[in-house]
N, C-alpha and C positions, 0 to 999 in steps of 0.2 A: 609475548606481550598479552596481558589479561584483557578480556573483552571490555569495551568502553561502557561506562555507566554515566548517563547524562546527569548533570547537576540537578539535584532535587529528586532523583529516582533511587529506588533500592531494588536490587535484583533478587529474585527467588526462582525456584523451580517447581513445576507441577508434573506429577506422574500422569501420563495419558498415552493410550494406544501402544503400550510397551516401551515407551521412551520417556525422555525428560524434556519438558518445554521450559525454556527460559522466559521469564515474564518480568518486566519492569513495572513497578508500582510507585505511586506517589504516596506521600505520608498522610493524606487526608483520610479520615475514618468515616466521614459523613459527606453528604452531597451526592450529586448524580454520578453514576458510573459512566466513564467514557472509555470505550474500547478503541485502541489505536492500532491500525493494521498497516504495516510498512509496504513498500513497493518491491519490485523484483530486481534482477540484475545483481549488482554489488551492494544492495541495500539490506538493512536489518532494522530492528526496532530502535537501537541506539542512535542510528544515523537519522532516520526519518523524523524522529521525535526528540532529537537532541535539545532543541530550543523551546520545548513545550513544558517539560516537567517543572522547572523552577518557577515560571510565572503562573502556571495554572494548578500546580499540584497541591496547594494548600486548600483550594476551594473545591476541587473536583477529584474524584477517585479515578485517577488515570491508570489504565491497564494496557500494557504494550507487549504482546508476545512476539518472539521470533518464530515465524512460521516454519514448518518442516522444510529442511534443505537450506535454511538461512541462519546466520548468526550462531548462537550457542545452543540452540535446540538440537538434541541428539537422540539417536535410536529410533527415529521415525522416518520412513522413506518419504521422499517428496510426493505430493499428492496429485500433481498434475493441474487440472483445470480449476476454475473458480468455484464450481459447485461442490466438489469434495472438500475444498478448502473452507467453504462456508459451513459445511456440515461439521468439519473438524472444529471450527471456531465455536459453533453451538455447543459441542461436547466440552470444549475447554471452558466455556462460560459456566457450564454445570459443575465441572470440577472446582472452579474458583468460587462457586457459590453466588454467581451473578445470574439472576433470572432474566434481567432486561437491562439494556445499556444504550446510550448514544454511541453510534459506531462511526468512526472516522477512518478513512482509508485513502492512501495515495497510490495512484497508478494501478498496479496489480492489486494492491490492497483495496482500492476503490471498487474494482471489479468484484472482489470477494465480498465487500460490504453490500453492494447492490444485490448479489446473489443471496446473502444472508437475509436481507429484507424480503426477498421473494420466496425463499424456501422456508424460513423460520420467522415469519412476521411478528410472532408474539415475543421474540427476543430483542426486537429493535424498537427503541423509543423514538429515535430520530437518527438522521444520517448526515454525515459531512464528507461527501466524496470530493477528493482533491485530484484534479486532472485524471478522472477514472478511466481505466480501460474498460472494454466490454460494451461500448456504445456505437460500434461501427460495423457495417456489413463486410468491409474488406478494405484493402489498401487501394490507393487512388488509381494505380495502374495494374491491370491484370497480370502482366509479366512479372511485376514485383511480388505480387501475391504468390505466384507459382514458384518463383525463385526462392522465396523465403521458405515455402513449404518443402521444397526439395532440399534446401540446406538443413532444415531441422530433421530430415529423414536420415541424415548420415549417422553411422553407428557411433556409440559413445567413445570408443578408442580414437576416433577422429575429432569429434566435437569437443570433448573435454580438454584435450591439450590445446586446441585452438582457442577455447574460452580462457584458459589460464594465460596463454600468450597475449590475448587481447587485454586481459586484466592488468598487464604490466603498463599499459598506456592509460593510466588513470586520469591524466590531464585531459586527454581527448574525451574520455567517458564523462568527466565532470562537466565539460563544456556542452555536452548533449542534454544534460538535465538542469543546468544552471545557466541563465543568460550571463550572469557575472559570477564566475566561480570563486572570486575573492571573498564573497560574503559567507562562504562556508567556514565555520569555526575550524581551526587547525586540528582539534581533537577529532571532530567528525570526519575531516579529510583523511586523517591517519587511519581511522577505523574503516573508511571506504577502501583504502589501499590494502589493509589487512584482509578484508572480506574478499577483495578481488583476487587474491593469491592463495586463499585458504583452500586446502585440498577438498574437492567436492563442493566448493562454495558456489559454483555456477549451476549445479545440478538441479536445484529446485526451480530456478527460472527456466532452464532448458526444458524440464518436464512440463512446465506451464505453457511455454511456447509450443511444444509438440502437441499439447492438448487443444490449444485454441486456434492454431493456424491450419486452415484447410487449403486445398489446392486452389479453389476458386473464391472462397469466402471465409470469413472468420466464424469459428464455431461458438464463440462466447458472446455474440451480439444479443444483448437483452433489451435493446431500444424498443422493440415491439411489445415488451412486457412491462416496462417501467410504469405504465399508467396504473398498475395494480398496487404500487407502493404509495401508501396514504399517509405516511408519517412525515412530520416536518423535515425538510431537506435543504441543506445549504451546500451548493456546489461552489468550490473555490478553484480558480483556474488562472494560470499565467497567460497574459495576452500574447506572449511570444513563444509559447510552448511549441518546440519543433517535433515533438513525438506524438502528442495527442491533441488535435485541434480543439480550441475552445468551442467551436461549433457543436461538437459532440455533447458537451455539457448543456449548451443552450437548447438543443433539440430535446434532450431528456427532460430538462426542467419544464419545458413547455407542455409536456405530456403528464406531468406529475402535479396533482393538487398539493398546494402548500410548499412548493419548491421554488427556490430562486437561485440566481447565479451571481457571484462576485468575481469580476475580472481584475486581477492585480496587474498594474501597468509595468511595462518594461521588465517582465518576469518570465522565466522559463518553466520547465516541467516541475521541478521541486518547489512549488509555490509556497508551501508552508515554511520552508527554510529561507527562501530568497525574499519573500514579502512577509517577513516574520511579524513585524508590528501590525500590519494590516490584518494578517491572519488572526492574531490574538484578539484584536478589537472585534472582528466579525464573529469569532467563536464565542467570546464572552457575551456579546449581545444576543446571539442565537440561543445560547444555553439559558440565558436569563429569561428569554421569551417562552421557554418551555414550561415555566412554573405556572 
């Protein structure tokens, strides 16, 4: 089955770091550049941004890459934590001829977006973090933190088959990211299933987890640093998110000048998909306010 292409998007490839990066683009040739960074697990650019290209792609230059280890990007080893992924994103922007962009990212992609703003502030015009990771010192219970750290230390011959086996239970996985899985378009659900069973499809997220999870605390906590981010920022978060608490977005926004939080009601982790209409309304207003 060929990779999914969202309505209103066109796929292309970019040569970078010895590999080929799959990039989805909108047809717009003018207007602000909006870089879209997908999440981890069984996600890729076609899933996270499936419902964005058609309504926004004629007014904004949307650019959505598959990060190394995800989707149809090939020939580049997974990069691990959010800092090297942010540096990779900056290099990709250069290859694509984009000096500066509004950067949106969901979950892991939100972590990357925050790191891009901290490490390459000249490349970021504004931020739209959606339920972003990277804003917590650790899990709520120390034993859970230690257990997750120990699990991620297992060798690849154990971890990868376990991840592939878990990928077969896509219904359970979707219920963890969507309060109401029925809202996910069938095409995106099918792509989620394909990504979950693709050979090596979990490796990128595993390397990310291994990079960020410490025995006692998270290694990717940028909450103490976000006050340095001065660009306009719109946090978008589902109020029923079981994976990343909305409190994280609230705490970050309170420390960032020009930041605000929108909570989508009765909505889980993939808020940009589940609260689609609210997301589009908020994003359009936010981008209009940048002019």
